BAVEX-642647 format. One record per residue: x, y, z of N, C-alpha, C in turn; residue number from 1. Coordinates in Angstrom, 2 decimals. Layout:
<sites>
<site <X Y Z> <X Y Z> <X Y Z> NUM>
...
</sites>
This chain:
<sites>
<site <4.57 47.04 -7.58> <4.17 47.41 -6.22> <2.71 47.05 -6.01> 1>
<site <2.30 46.91 -4.75> <0.93 46.53 -4.45> <0.27 47.59 -3.58> 2>
<site <-1.00 47.78 -3.80> <-1.78 48.79 -3.10> <-2.24 48.26 -1.75> 3>
<site <-2.05 49.06 -0.69> <-2.44 48.67 0.66> <-3.57 49.58 1.13> 4>
<site <-4.82 49.15 1.03> <-5.95 50.00 1.42> <-5.96 50.34 2.91> 5>
<site <-5.36 49.52 3.72> <-5.38 49.76 5.16> <-4.54 50.97 5.57> 6>
<site <-3.64 51.41 4.68> <-2.79 52.56 4.99> <-3.47 53.90 4.69> 7>
<site <-4.57 53.87 3.95> <-5.12 55.10 3.37> <-6.07 55.81 4.33> 8>
<site <-5.81 57.09 4.57> <-6.77 57.92 5.30> <-7.14 59.17 4.52> 9>
<site <-6.26 59.60 3.62> <-6.48 60.80 2.81> <-6.20 60.47 1.36> 10>
<site <-7.03 61.03 0.47> <-6.85 60.84 -0.96> <-6.66 62.20 -1.62> 11>
<site <-5.58 62.34 -2.37> <-5.34 63.57 -3.12> <-5.50 63.28 -4.61> 12>
<site <-6.12 64.22 -5.30> <-6.37 64.07 -6.73> <-5.63 65.14 -7.51> 13>
<site <-5.01 64.74 -8.59> <-4.55 65.70 -9.58> <-5.78 66.32 -10.23> 14>
<site <-5.59 67.39 -10.98> <-6.73 68.06 -11.61> <-6.81 67.78 -13.10> 15>
<site <-5.87 68.33 -13.88> <-5.93 68.29 -15.33> <-5.56 66.92 -15.88> 16>
<site <-6.46 66.36 -16.66> <-6.41 65.01 -17.22> <-6.89 63.95 -16.23> 17>
<site <-7.08 64.34 -14.98> <-7.55 63.40 -13.95> <-9.01 63.68 -13.61> 18>
<site <-9.31 64.94 -13.31> <-10.68 65.35 -13.03> <-11.35 65.95 -14.27> 19>
<site <-10.57 66.71 -15.02> <-11.10 67.37 -16.22> <-10.23 67.02 -17.43> 20>
<site <-10.84 67.07 -18.59> <-10.23 66.57 -19.82> <-9.52 67.69 -20.58> 21>
<site <-8.19 67.71 -20.53> <-7.44 68.76 -21.23> <-7.55 68.60 -22.75> 22>
<site <-7.89 67.41 -23.22> <-8.07 67.23 -24.66> <-9.23 68.07 -25.19> 23>
<site <-10.14 68.44 -24.30> <-11.26 69.27 -24.70> <-10.81 70.66 -25.13> 24>
<site <-9.61 71.04 -24.75> <-9.08 72.34 -25.16> <-8.96 72.44 -26.67> 25>
<site <-8.83 71.30 -27.32> <-8.73 71.30 -28.78> <-9.96 71.92 -29.43> 26>
<site <-11.12 71.78 -28.77> <-12.35 72.34 -29.31> <-12.29 73.86 -29.39> 27>
<site <-11.55 74.47 -28.45> <-11.44 75.93 -28.45> <-10.58 76.43 -29.60> 28>
<site <-9.77 75.54 -30.16> <-8.91 75.90 -31.28> <-9.62 75.75 -32.62> 29>
<site <-10.71 74.99 -32.65> <-11.36 74.62 -33.90> <-11.71 75.81 -34.79> 30>
<site <-12.25 76.85 -34.18> <-12.75 77.98 -34.97> <-11.63 78.88 -35.49> 31>
<site <-10.43 78.69 -34.95> <-9.35 79.62 -35.29> <-8.15 78.95 -35.94> 32>
<site <-8.10 77.62 -35.87> <-6.94 76.89 -36.37> <-7.41 75.84 -37.37> 33>
<site <-6.79 75.79 -38.54> <-7.20 74.87 -39.59> <-7.02 73.42 -39.17> 34>
<site <-5.91 73.12 -38.50> <-5.63 71.75 -38.03> <-5.32 71.83 -36.53> 35>
<site <-6.33 71.78 -35.68> <-6.13 72.05 -34.25> <-5.40 70.96 -33.48> 36>
<site <-5.46 69.70 -33.93> <-4.91 68.60 -33.13> <-3.42 68.76 -32.84> 37>
<site <-2.56 68.97 -33.83> <-1.13 69.11 -33.51> <-0.82 70.35 -32.67> 38>
<site <-1.59 71.40 -32.87> <-1.39 72.60 -32.05> <-1.74 72.30 -30.60> 39>
<site <-2.85 71.61 -30.40> <-3.28 71.26 -29.04> <-2.27 70.36 -28.35> 40>
<site <-1.76 69.37 -29.07> <-0.79 68.44 -28.47> <0.51 69.14 -28.11> 41>
<site <0.99 70.03 -29.01> <2.22 70.76 -28.71> <2.00 71.73 -27.55> 42>
<site <0.85 72.35 -27.49> <0.50 73.25 -26.38> <0.62 72.51 -25.05> 43>
<site <0.02 71.35 -24.95> <0.03 70.60 -23.70> <1.44 70.13 -23.36> 44>
<site <2.16 69.58 -24.33> <3.49 69.05 -24.04> <4.45 70.15 -23.66> 45>
<site <4.35 71.31 -24.32> <5.23 72.42 -23.98> <4.90 72.99 -22.60> 46>
<site <3.62 73.02 -22.28> <3.21 73.51 -20.97> <3.84 72.69 -19.86> 47>
<site <3.79 71.36 -20.00> <4.41 70.49 -19.00> <5.93 70.67 -18.99> 48>
<site <6.53 70.75 -20.17> <7.98 70.92 -20.24> <8.42 72.20 -19.55> 49>
<site <7.66 73.26 -19.71> <8.01 74.53 -19.05> <8.00 74.40 -17.53> 50>
<site <7.05 73.62 -17.00> <7.02 73.45 -15.54> <8.23 72.67 -15.07> 51>
<site <8.64 71.64 -15.83> <9.81 70.86 -15.45> <11.06 71.75 -15.44> 52>
<site <11.21 72.56 -16.47> <12.38 73.43 -16.57> <12.34 74.51 -15.49> 53>
<site <11.17 75.06 -15.24> <11.04 76.12 -14.23> <11.53 75.65 -12.87> 54>
<site <11.23 74.40 -12.52> <11.71 73.86 -11.25> <13.23 73.84 -11.16> 55>
<site <13.87 73.59 -12.27> <15.32 73.41 -12.26> <16.10 74.71 -12.35> 56>
<site <15.50 75.75 -12.89> <16.25 77.01 -13.07> <15.65 78.15 -12.25> 57>
<site <14.79 77.79 -11.27> <14.18 78.81 -10.40> <13.50 79.91 -11.21> 58>
<site <12.67 79.47 -12.16> <11.98 80.43 -13.04> <10.47 80.26 -12.91> 59>
<site <9.99 80.15 -11.68> <8.56 79.90 -11.45> <7.70 81.04 -12.00> 60>
<site <6.62 80.65 -12.65> <5.52 81.53 -12.99> <4.23 80.79 -12.66> 61>
<site <3.16 81.48 -12.32> <1.89 80.78 -12.13> <1.54 79.97 -13.37> 62>
<site <0.89 78.84 -13.16> <0.64 77.91 -14.25> <-0.16 78.55 -15.38> 63>
<site <-1.06 79.44 -15.08> <-1.85 80.08 -16.14> <-0.94 80.83 -17.10> 64>
<site <0.09 81.47 -16.58> <1.04 82.20 -17.42> <1.91 81.25 -18.23> 65>
<site <2.34 80.16 -17.60> <3.11 79.15 -18.32> <2.27 78.53 -19.44> 66>
<site <1.02 78.27 -19.15> <0.12 77.70 -20.14> <-0.09 78.67 -21.30> 67>
<site <-0.16 79.95 -21.01> <-0.29 80.98 -22.05> <0.94 80.99 -22.95> 68>
<site <2.13 80.95 -22.33> <3.37 80.95 -23.13> <3.46 79.70 -24.00> 69>
<site <3.03 78.57 -23.46> <3.07 77.32 -24.22> <2.10 77.37 -25.40> 70>
<site <0.93 77.95 -25.19> <-0.03 78.11 -26.28> <0.54 79.00 -27.37> 71>
<site <1.16 80.11 -26.97> <1.75 81.02 -27.96> <2.84 80.31 -28.77> 72>
<site <3.65 79.51 -28.10> <4.69 78.75 -28.81> <4.08 77.79 -29.81> 73>
<site <3.04 77.09 -29.41> <2.39 76.14 -30.31> <1.79 76.85 -31.52> 74>
<site <1.18 77.99 -31.29> <0.62 78.77 -32.40> <1.71 79.25 -33.34> 75>
<site <2.79 79.75 -32.76> <3.90 80.25 -33.58> <4.53 79.13 -34.40> 76>
<site <4.71 77.98 -33.78> <5.34 76.85 -34.45> <4.54 76.40 -35.67> 77>
<site <3.23 76.46 -35.54> <2.37 76.01 -36.63> <1.90 77.16 -37.53> 78>
<site <2.51 78.32 -37.35> <2.23 79.45 -38.23> <0.83 80.01 -38.12> 79>
<site <0.24 79.91 -36.95> <-1.11 80.41 -36.74> <-1.02 81.85 -36.22> 80>
<site <-1.61 82.77 -36.97> <-1.60 84.17 -36.58> <-2.98 84.60 -36.11> 81>
<site <-3.08 84.85 -34.82> <-4.34 85.34 -34.25> <-4.02 86.49 -33.30> 82>
<site <-5.02 87.23 -32.89> <-4.81 88.35 -31.99> <-4.56 87.86 -30.56> 83>
<site <-4.01 88.74 -29.75> <-3.81 88.41 -28.33> <-5.14 88.10 -27.66> 84>
<site <-6.17 88.83 -28.04> <-7.49 88.60 -27.46> <-8.02 87.22 -27.82> 85>
<site <-7.81 86.81 -29.07> <-8.25 85.48 -29.48> <-7.47 84.39 -28.76> 86>
<site <-6.16 84.61 -28.61> <-5.34 83.64 -27.88> <-5.84 83.49 -26.45> 87>
<site <-6.16 84.61 -25.81> <-6.61 84.56 -24.42> <-7.99 83.93 -24.29> 88>
<site <-8.80 84.06 -25.32> <-10.10 83.38 -25.31> <-9.91 81.86 -25.38> 89>
<site <-8.93 81.42 -26.16> <-8.63 79.98 -26.21> <-8.11 79.51 -24.86> 90>
<site <-7.21 80.28 -24.29> <-6.62 79.92 -23.00> <-7.67 79.81 -21.91> 91>
<site <-8.69 80.63 -21.99> <-9.72 80.66 -20.94> <-10.52 79.38 -20.86> 92>
<site <-10.39 78.51 -21.87> <-11.11 77.24 -21.83> <-10.70 76.40 -20.63> 93>
<site <-9.52 76.66 -20.09> <-9.06 75.91 -18.92> <-9.93 76.15 -17.68> 94>
<site <-10.78 77.17 -17.73> <-11.70 77.41 -16.62> <-12.96 76.56 -16.74> 95>
<site <-13.15 75.91 -17.89> <-14.39 75.15 -18.07> <-14.18 73.90 -18.92> 96>
<site <-13.11 73.18 -18.62> <-12.84 71.92 -19.33> <-13.89 70.88 -18.99> 97>
<site <-14.13 69.97 -19.93> <-15.10 68.89 -19.70> <-14.69 68.05 -18.50> 98>
<site <-15.66 67.70 -17.68> <-15.43 66.90 -16.48> <-15.69 65.44 -16.81> 99>
<site <-14.80 64.55 -16.39> <-15.01 63.12 -16.64> <-16.25 62.64 -15.88> 100>
<site <-16.96 61.70 -16.50> <-18.27 61.29 -16.01> <-18.25 60.71 -14.60> 101>
<site <-17.14 60.06 -14.21> <-17.10 59.37 -12.93> <-16.65 60.26 -11.77> 102>
<site <-16.32 61.52 -12.05> <-15.63 62.35 -11.05> <-16.51 62.63 -9.84> 103>
<site <-17.65 63.24 -10.04> <-18.45 63.61 -8.86> <-18.93 62.38 -8.10> 104>
<site <-19.51 61.42 -8.80> <-20.04 60.24 -8.11> <-18.92 59.43 -7.47> 105>
<site <-17.76 59.36 -8.14> <-16.64 58.61 -7.58> <-16.08 59.24 -6.32> 106>
<site <-15.87 60.55 -6.35> <-15.34 61.23 -5.17> <-16.36 61.21 -4.04> 107>
<site <-17.64 61.34 -4.39> <-18.68 61.28 -3.36> <-18.67 59.93 -2.64> 108>
<site <-18.48 58.90 -3.40> <-18.42 57.55 -2.80> <-17.22 57.42 -1.87> 109>
<site <-16.09 57.96 -2.27> <-14.90 57.91 -1.43> <-15.07 58.77 -0.18> 110>
<site <-15.64 59.95 -0.35> <-15.89 60.83 0.80> <-16.85 60.18 1.78> 111>
<site <-17.91 59.59 1.26> <-18.89 58.93 2.12> <-18.31 57.68 2.79> 112>
<site <-17.24 57.14 2.20> <-16.56 56.00 2.80> <-15.61 56.39 3.91> 113>
<site <-15.50 57.68 4.19> <-14.70 58.14 5.32> <-13.35 58.73 4.97> 114>
<site <-13.09 58.93 3.68> <-11.79 59.45 3.25> <-11.85 60.96 3.02> 115>
<site <-10.85 61.66 3.56> <-10.70 63.08 3.27> <-10.12 63.23 1.87> 116>
<site <-10.76 64.03 1.05> <-10.36 64.18 -0.35> <-9.90 65.61 -0.63> 117>
<site <-8.76 65.72 -1.29> <-8.17 67.02 -1.65> <-7.78 67.01 -3.13> 118>
<site <-7.60 68.19 -3.67> <-7.00 68.34 -5.00> <-5.61 68.93 -4.81> 119>
<site <-4.61 68.31 -5.42> <-3.23 68.82 -5.40> <-2.80 69.01 -6.85> 120>
<site <-2.51 70.24 -7.22> <-2.39 70.55 -8.63> <-1.33 71.61 -8.91> 121>
<site <-0.81 71.57 -10.15> <0.04 72.65 -10.63> <-0.75 73.93 -10.88> 122>
<site <-2.04 73.81 -11.06> <-2.87 74.98 -11.35> <-2.80 76.01 -10.25> 123>
<site <-2.82 77.29 -10.62> <-2.82 78.33 -9.60> <-4.22 78.43 -8.97> 124>
<site <-4.32 79.08 -7.82> <-5.58 79.05 -7.05> <-6.82 79.46 -7.84> 125>
<site <-6.70 80.48 -8.70> <-7.86 80.92 -9.47> <-8.33 79.83 -10.43> 126>
<site <-7.38 79.14 -11.05> <-7.73 78.04 -11.94> <-8.43 76.91 -11.19> 127>
<site <-7.91 76.60 -10.01> <-8.48 75.50 -9.23> <-9.87 75.85 -8.71> 128>
<site <-10.06 77.11 -8.34> <-11.38 77.53 -7.87> <-12.43 77.36 -8.96> 129>
<site <-12.08 77.77 -10.18> <-13.04 77.64 -11.27> <-13.24 76.18 -11.65> 130>
<site <-12.18 75.38 -11.57> <-12.31 73.96 -11.91> <-13.22 73.24 -10.91> 131>
<site <-13.02 73.50 -9.63> <-13.84 72.88 -8.59> <-15.29 73.27 -8.76> 132>
<site <-15.52 74.53 -9.08> <-16.89 75.00 -9.29> <-17.50 74.35 -10.52> 133>
<site <-16.76 74.30 -11.62> <-17.26 73.73 -12.86> <-17.51 72.23 -12.71> 134>
<site <-16.64 71.54 -11.96> <-16.79 70.09 -11.75> <-17.84 69.76 -10.69> 135>
<site <-18.30 70.80 -9.97> <-19.33 70.62 -8.93> <-18.88 69.65 -7.85> 136>
<site <-17.66 69.86 -7.34> <-17.14 68.99 -6.29> <-16.76 69.77 -5.03> 137>
<site <-17.16 71.03 -4.97> <-16.79 71.85 -3.82> <-17.28 71.32 -2.50> 138>
<site <-18.39 70.59 -2.52> <-18.94 70.03 -1.29> <-18.32 68.69 -0.93> 139>
<site <-17.47 68.16 -1.82> <-16.92 66.83 -1.62> <-15.46 66.84 -1.20> 140>
<site <-14.74 67.90 -1.55> <-13.32 67.96 -1.20> <-13.11 68.89 -0.01> 141>
<site <-12.08 68.59 0.75> <-11.76 69.42 1.92> <-11.14 70.73 1.48> 142>
<site <-10.22 70.65 0.49> <-9.50 71.85 0.07> <-8.72 71.55 -1.21> 143>
<site <-8.20 72.60 -1.81> <-7.26 72.45 -2.92> <-5.89 72.92 -2.47> 144>
<site <-4.86 72.28 -2.99> <-3.47 72.65 -2.70> <-2.81 72.97 -4.04> 145>
<site <-2.31 74.19 -4.16> <-1.73 74.64 -5.42> <-0.21 74.72 -5.34> 146>
<site <0.43 74.39 -6.45> <1.88 74.56 -6.57> <2.27 76.01 -6.33> 147>
<site <1.35 76.92 -6.57> <1.61 78.34 -6.40> <1.95 78.69 -4.95> 148>
<site <1.48 77.88 -4.03> <1.68 78.17 -2.61> <3.14 78.06 -2.21> 149>
<site <3.91 77.22 -2.91> <5.35 77.12 -2.61> <6.20 77.37 -3.86> 150>
<site <5.52 77.79 -4.94> <6.19 78.11 -6.20> <7.09 76.98 -6.69> 151>
<site <6.53 75.78 -6.62> <7.23 74.57 -7.06> <6.23 73.63 -7.72> 152>
<site <6.56 73.17 -8.92> <5.67 72.32 -9.67> <5.96 70.83 -9.43> 153>
<site <4.98 70.00 -9.77> <5.20 68.57 -9.85> <6.24 68.29 -10.94> 154>
<site <7.02 67.24 -10.81> <6.96 66.16 -9.82> <7.91 66.35 -8.65> 155>
<site <8.26 67.59 -8.30> <9.18 67.82 -7.17> <8.58 67.28 -5.88> 156>
<site <9.38 66.56 -5.12> <8.90 65.95 -3.88> <8.41 66.99 -2.89> 157>
<site <8.97 68.19 -2.94> <8.58 69.24 -1.99> <7.09 69.55 -2.05> 158>
<site <6.51 69.48 -3.24> <5.09 69.81 -3.36> <4.22 68.77 -2.67> 159>
<site <4.54 67.51 -2.84> <3.74 66.45 -2.21> <3.91 66.48 -0.69> 160>
<site <5.11 66.77 -0.24> <5.36 66.87 1.19> <4.65 68.08 1.78> 161>
<site <4.65 69.16 1.05> <3.91 70.35 1.49> <2.42 70.02 1.58> 162>
<site <1.91 69.34 0.57> <0.49 68.98 0.56> <0.15 68.09 1.75> 163>
<site <1.04 67.18 2.09> <0.80 66.32 3.26> <0.67 67.17 4.52> 164>
<site <1.53 68.17 4.63> <1.44 69.06 5.78> <0.12 69.84 5.80> 165>
<site <-0.32 70.26 4.64> <-1.58 71.00 4.54> <-2.77 70.12 4.91> 166>
<site <-2.69 68.84 4.59> <-3.79 67.94 4.93> <-3.69 67.43 6.35> 167>
<site <-2.52 67.60 6.96> <-2.31 67.09 8.31> <-2.23 65.58 8.35> 168>
<site <-1.76 64.97 7.26> <-1.72 63.52 7.13> <-0.29 63.04 6.90> 169>
<site <0.15 62.00 7.61> <1.47 61.43 7.30> <1.54 60.98 5.84> 170>
<site <2.69 61.14 5.24> <2.86 60.78 3.83> <2.39 59.36 3.53> 171>
<site <2.72 58.43 4.43> <2.41 57.02 4.16> <0.92 56.73 4.18> 172>
<site <0.10 57.68 4.70> <-1.34 57.47 4.76> <-2.08 58.16 3.61> 173>
<site <-1.33 58.78 2.71> <-1.95 59.48 1.57> <-1.84 58.62 0.32> 174>
<site <-2.92 58.57 -0.43> <-2.90 57.97 -1.76> <-3.14 59.09 -2.76> 175>
<site <-2.22 59.23 -3.71> <-2.35 60.26 -4.73> <-2.86 59.64 -6.02> 176>
<site <-3.89 60.26 -6.59> <-4.57 59.74 -7.77> <-4.31 60.68 -8.94> 177>
<site <-3.76 60.15 -10.02> <-3.40 61.00 -11.15> <-3.38 60.24 -12.46> 178>
<site <-3.70 60.96 -13.53> <-3.55 60.41 -14.88> <-2.17 60.69 -15.44> 179>
<site <-1.39 61.51 -14.76> <-0.08 61.89 -15.25> <1.03 60.96 -14.77> 180>
<site <1.75 60.38 -15.70> <2.81 59.44 -15.32> <3.86 60.10 -14.45> 181>
<site <4.25 61.32 -14.79> <5.28 62.03 -14.02> <4.78 62.37 -12.63> 182>
<site <3.48 62.62 -12.51> <2.85 62.93 -11.23> <2.85 61.70 -10.33> 183>
<site <2.53 60.56 -10.91> <2.55 59.30 -10.17> <3.97 59.02 -9.65> 184>
<site <4.96 59.20 -10.52> <6.34 58.94 -10.11> <6.80 59.92 -9.04> 185>
<site <6.41 61.18 -9.17> <6.78 62.18 -8.17> <6.18 61.89 -6.81> 186>
<site <4.91 61.52 -6.80> <4.24 61.21 -5.54> <4.84 59.97 -4.89> 187>
<site <5.15 58.97 -5.70> <5.78 57.75 -5.17> <7.14 58.07 -4.57> 188>
<site <7.91 58.88 -5.27> <9.24 59.27 -4.77> <9.14 60.00 -3.45> 189>
<site <8.07 60.77 -3.26> <7.89 61.52 -2.02> <7.40 60.65 -0.87> 190>
<site <6.96 59.42 -1.17> <6.54 58.51 -0.11> <5.06 58.22 -0.03> 191>
<site <4.29 58.66 -1.04> <2.86 58.42 -1.07> <2.57 57.13 -1.83> 192>
<site <1.44 56.50 -1.50> <0.92 55.46 -2.38> <0.36 56.16 -3.62> 193>
<site <0.36 55.44 -4.74> <-0.07 56.08 -5.97> <-1.09 55.25 -6.73> 194>
<site <-2.02 55.97 -7.35> <-3.04 55.35 -8.20> <-3.00 56.05 -9.55> 195>
<site <-2.75 55.27 -10.59> <-2.72 55.83 -11.95> <-4.08 55.66 -12.60> 196>
<site <-4.66 56.76 -13.07> <-5.94 56.73 -13.77> <-5.65 56.57 -15.27> 197>
<site <-5.86 55.40 -15.77> <-5.54 55.08 -17.17> <-6.83 55.02 -17.98> 198>
<site <-7.43 56.18 -18.21> <-8.70 56.23 -18.93> <-8.55 55.82 -20.39> 199>
<site <-7.37 56.04 -20.96> <-7.17 55.76 -22.38> <-6.61 54.36 -22.65> 200>
<site <-6.42 53.58 -21.60> <-5.93 52.21 -21.72> <-4.60 52.14 -22.46> 201>
<site <-3.69 53.00 -22.07> <-2.35 53.01 -22.66> <-1.39 52.24 -21.77> 202>
<site <-0.25 51.79 -22.32> <0.72 51.08 -21.48> <1.41 52.02 -20.51> 203>
<site <1.83 51.48 -19.38> <2.60 52.27 -18.42> <3.99 52.54 -18.99> 204>
<site <4.62 53.59 -18.48> <5.95 54.00 -18.94> <6.99 52.90 -18.70> 205>
<site <7.90 52.76 -19.64> <9.00 51.80 -19.46> <10.00 52.29 -18.42> 206>
<site <10.00 53.59 -18.18> <10.95 54.22 -17.26> <10.29 54.47 -15.91> 207>
<site <11.01 54.20 -14.84> <10.59 54.66 -13.53> <9.68 53.71 -12.76> 208>
<site <9.22 54.22 -11.62> <8.43 53.45 -10.67> <7.02 53.20 -11.18> 209>
<site <6.51 52.01 -10.98> <5.14 51.69 -11.36> <4.17 52.16 -10.28> 210>
<site <2.94 52.46 -10.66> <1.93 52.85 -9.66> <1.57 51.66 -8.78> 211>
<site <1.05 51.97 -7.59> <0.61 50.90 -6.69> <-0.70 50.27 -7.18> 212>
<site <-1.49 51.07 -7.88> <-2.77 50.60 -8.38> <-3.08 51.34 -9.68> 213>
<site <-3.63 50.62 -10.65> <-4.06 51.24 -11.90> <-5.57 51.07 -12.04> 214>
<site <-6.25 52.17 -12.39> <-7.71 52.15 -12.52> <-8.11 52.86 -13.81> 215>
<site <-9.33 52.61 -14.25> <-9.88 53.35 -15.39> <-10.91 54.37 -14.92> 216>
<site <-11.53 54.13 -13.77> <-12.49 55.07 -13.20> <-12.29 55.14 -11.69> 217>
<site <-12.80 56.20 -11.10> <-12.70 56.35 -9.65> <-13.48 55.28 -8.91> 218>
<site <-14.47 54.70 -9.57> <-15.25 53.65 -8.92> <-14.37 52.44 -8.59> 219>
<site <-13.39 52.19 -9.42> <-12.47 51.06 -9.15> <-11.60 51.32 -7.93> 220>
<site <-11.26 52.58 -7.69> <-10.55 52.92 -6.46> <-11.45 52.69 -5.25> 221>
<site <-12.70 53.10 -5.37> <-13.66 52.87 -4.28> <-13.79 51.38 -3.98> 222>
<site <-13.82 50.57 -5.03> <-13.91 49.12 -4.83> <-12.66 48.58 -4.15> 223>
<site <-11.49 49.10 -4.53> <-10.23 48.65 -3.91> <-10.20 49.01 -2.42> 224>
<site <-10.88 50.10 -2.07> <-10.94 50.54 -0.68> <-12.16 49.98 0.04> 225>
<site <-12.94 49.19 -0.68> <-14.12 48.52 -0.11> <-15.14 49.52 0.42> 226>
<site <-15.40 50.55 -0.39> <-16.44 51.53 -0.03> <-17.42 51.69 -1.19> 227>
</sites>
């Protein structure tokens, strides 16, 4: 597929792995887990899996709670015994994940180019509020849209359509920017243009729809939009 800059009036951004680095959560495990990497990877993968299943069996929980359950599963699987308080301290790292270097300057450039910018995320409102504050982008985005508002997670089309309504923008005029392959496919299925943020230079999925544009930094999106 090809990216059409002339169609774009609103840009929506995913949060985790797109604006902030979820891999940084591994650092919170270092002091309590002998081998934090596999625990961190299982935590993230289980967290996403729980959201996919929740959509299908009407078992919605706010993302913070799902993320807590996924962390507990990862700890249990790897035989890590810590207190509930210690687990919750690890979980709290999601309020202050490392921000990618291009985020503020990239979004500022897009905003100054005339584009309305939003965050559309699985994160519940409290998580998004802390993320926006920590990333220092509150003055650059119009608003955040949370899956919690309709109790439906990505990649369900209903969430992207709801977000379009919240932004007051026709679906075809929205470009959704995400590092998540499933998020890109969900947004495309809903009728949005899609931009995949491939910071790690990995191959695109063999399955499903390809993104309209692939970038490594937000500056490349700005260049594609000629701003």
